LUMKOL-826587 format. One record per residue (C-alpha): residue in one letter; x, y, z. Coordinates in steps of 0.5 Angstrom, whole numbers, plus 500, padded with zeros to 3 digits. Layout:
BEGIN
aXYZ;...
This chain:
BEGIN
m287553161;m287550168;i290556171;l284560169;d279554171;l282555178;y283564178;f275563176;i274558182;i278562187;m274568185;s267565186;a269563193;k271570195;i265572192;i261568196;s265569202;i263576201;k255576200;q255571207;k259576211;m254581208;n248578210;s251577216;y252584217;k245585215;y242581220;l246584226;k244591224;k237589224;s238585231;l241592234;i236597231;a230593234;t234592241;v235599241;g228601239;v225596244;g229599250;a228606248;i220604248;v220601254;f225606258;s221612256;a215608259;s218607266;s221614266;s214617264;a211614270;q211616277;s218616281;a221616287;p227615287;e242572277;a246567274;s245561276;v245553274;s239551273;v235544272;s228542270;q223540277;d218538273;t216530274;k210530269;a210527262;e213532258;t207537256;a205539248;s208546249;e214543252;k215539246;k213545242;a219550246;e223543244;a221543237;i223551236;k230550239;l232546235;a229549229;a233555231;e239550232;k239547226;e238554222;k231550219;l226555222;f230562222;k238563223;t237566230;p231568233;l231576236;f226574241;e224567244;g220567251;k214564253;a206567255;g202563260;i195564264;s192562270;f186561275;f185559281;v179558285;e180558294;d175556299;t177558306;y174557313;s178561317;g180559325;k182567326;d175568324;t169562323;s164567321;n168568315;t169563310;p171567304;q171563296;n175567291;s176567283;y183570281;s187569275;r195571273;g198571267;y206573264;i210574258;l217573258;g222573254;n229575251;l230580245;y237578243;a242583240;t247577239;k247570242;d250572249;l247579249;y240581250;l235584254;s230580259;a223582260;n218578265;l211583264;r206580269;f199581270;s194580276;s187581278;s185583285;t184578290;s180578296;s180575303;n174578306;s168576301;t165572296;q168575289;n170573283;y175577280;f178573274;f178579270;d176585275;d181590277;g186587273;s193590273;a200589270;f208590273;f214589270;a218582275;e223583270;l228588266;a235587266;v240587260;r244580261;y251578258;d251570258;a259567256;d261560257;d265561264;y261567266;s255573266;l253579267;v246582269;a244590271;g237592272;k231590275;t230582277;s230577283;i236575287;n238568286;y235565293;s233560295;l230553291;s224552294;r221559292;n222555285;f221548286;a216547292;a211542290;g203544291;i199549288;w201555293;g209552295;k212557290;s208562293;f209562299;a216561299;k216567295;k212571300;e216569307;y222570304;g223571297;v228577295;d225581289;g223586285;m230589286;m235593282;v241589280;l247590279;g252583279;g255576276;a256569276;y263565274;k262558272;i266553274;d266546270;a269542275;g268535271;e266529274;y265534280;g259537277;n258544275;h258550279;s256557279;l259563285;s254568283;g255575287;n251582287;v249588290;f242591290;m237595292;v229596292;d226598286;t224605287;t222607280;g217607275;l218600274;s216598281;d208602279;t203597277;y199599271;g192599271;s190599279;t192605283;r198602287;d204607287;p211605286;n215603291;q216610296;l224611299;s221614305;a218608307;g224605308;g225598311;p230593309;a234594303;n231601301;t236605301;g237608295;k244605295;f247599292;n249598299;n245590300;y249584297;a247577295;i252571295;s250564292;l253558290;d250553286;g251546284;l249540280;a251535275;i256530280;k257524277;a258520283;i250523285;p248526278;k240528281;f243532286;r243539286;y244544292;q244552293;l248555299;a247563299;t246568304;v243575303;r245582307;l239587307;t241594310;t235597314;e237605315;s230607317;l222604317;y215607317;n211604322;q204604318;a199603324;t202609328;q204613322;s211615324;q218613323;v220607327;p226609333;s233607330;q234603337;f229599335;l232597327;a238593325;n240590318;e237584316;q241578315;r239571311;y242565310;v240558307;a242551305;s237547300;a238541296;l235537292;l234530288;n231532280;k226526278;i229520282;d226513278;v223509284;g221504279;a214503276;g214509271;v214514278;k219519279;l220522285;t224530287;p224530294;l227538297;v229540304;e231547305;y233551311;n233558312;r235563317;v233570318;l235574323;n233581325;s227580321;l223586317;g230590320;l227590328;a233588332;g232581335;f226579331;n229572329;k226567324;s228559322;y224556317;y225548315;v221546308;g221539306;s218537299;l216531295;l214531287;f212524285;g210524277;y208518273;k206519265;q201526266;w199525273;n204529279;f202529286;g205534292;v206535299;t210541301;s210542310;t214548312;v214550320;w218556322;d219559329;g221566332;n222569339;w216572339;s215571347;g222574348;e222581344;a219587349;s212590349;n215596345;v218591340;k212587339;r207593337;l212595331;i211589327;p206589323;s199587323;n200581319;a205578322;y206572327;l204572334;s207566336;d213563337;r211557332;w207556325;n206551320;q203550314;q202544310;q199542303;v198537299;s195537290;i195532285;g195535278;y195532271;t197535265;f193534258;q196533251;n194540249;g199543255;i194545259;q195543266;t190542272;s191541279;i187541286;g189542293;y189543300;k193546306;k192548313;d196553317;n197556324;q199563322;v195565328;a196563334;g191557337;t188558331;t187553324;s185556317;q183551311;t183552304;v181548299;g183550291;l183549284;n188551279;a188551272;k194553267;y196554261;d204556258;l206558250;p213558248;f214562241;a220565238;f221570231;
């Protein structure tokens, strides 16, 4: 009798195990079908558009109190991990909308004092085939802006574009990426304080909108911290993914030339990131370099190709460091950031070199935050030959030293809405100073299914 009981127990366990494996297989099959289906839709859409031709450690920079949206995101994550909500989310990400109102007094044209209203939005997330293999997407929305007149562009003349669409594999010790994404270069472009801090850094020296092949090796050095050594080859995206949907901007053209716009993976980026060092646990750093090959350059002002003797490959070097959320007493947290960025042969023009010096302070107290960012940068403009100066685009700077300072104060409501008011001044044109007062309101909503 005992032998029969033991036999039935063993057979029951085997049946349960087989059922579990079948359920797991069904779930994986559904995930793969969904991934292939969505990927086919996305790449089909991009191929029908007009066409010519990062892996890093991360750290939270937000010094505000935890918002409602952040709490919701954490709850979703915990529920997923504990398998109370669903076993593994097939798709998870967040969506956001941001509104801006800016009033500018232009030092270059004192009769021009535009007040602009515009909006930005995004939907980003990861579509999982397995826990480690996923499709990463970032679809951005933007309304038009104007710098010459008073207009309301909150929803007028809107457009959408893919800032990222890449396949990623993220294992414990290494990661791989292939597709359209940004290069891991500079901490200020992600963490500079102020309404315009991050956008200014991206405009000046961000390496975005690239077709990338690369990866990173992760190093767990125990008490010496976690580090990541990443390397990528890339080129400017000139496919249909560089087009905007809803506006008249065309995809990037290979014939326009310029740094990294070569149609080949002959540009490279190398970066070393680190954090969680036991002796200085709040410290994070980045050392990185980027080479952007310049094979040709089309001058829009003269409607002609720039002679090759004026061209050179653009090379960039950056050293960044921050201390994340230092407790300075009375419940106040401080995150200071410093960065040095050297650009050789800027814009692909031989000898046009720049240096950027960035300092940022972000204070947080409960639901309040206060940020200050200052950027000073210089170039050897006066040393350039006159036949080179005329090649510099009209939006470039006409002196040897420039600066921008900004300050902002913000508040995060319990429902997750974040509001900020800020002021900035800059002298990007020699002998003049422009001043701007701005308001910003934004909301982020995490999701998973």
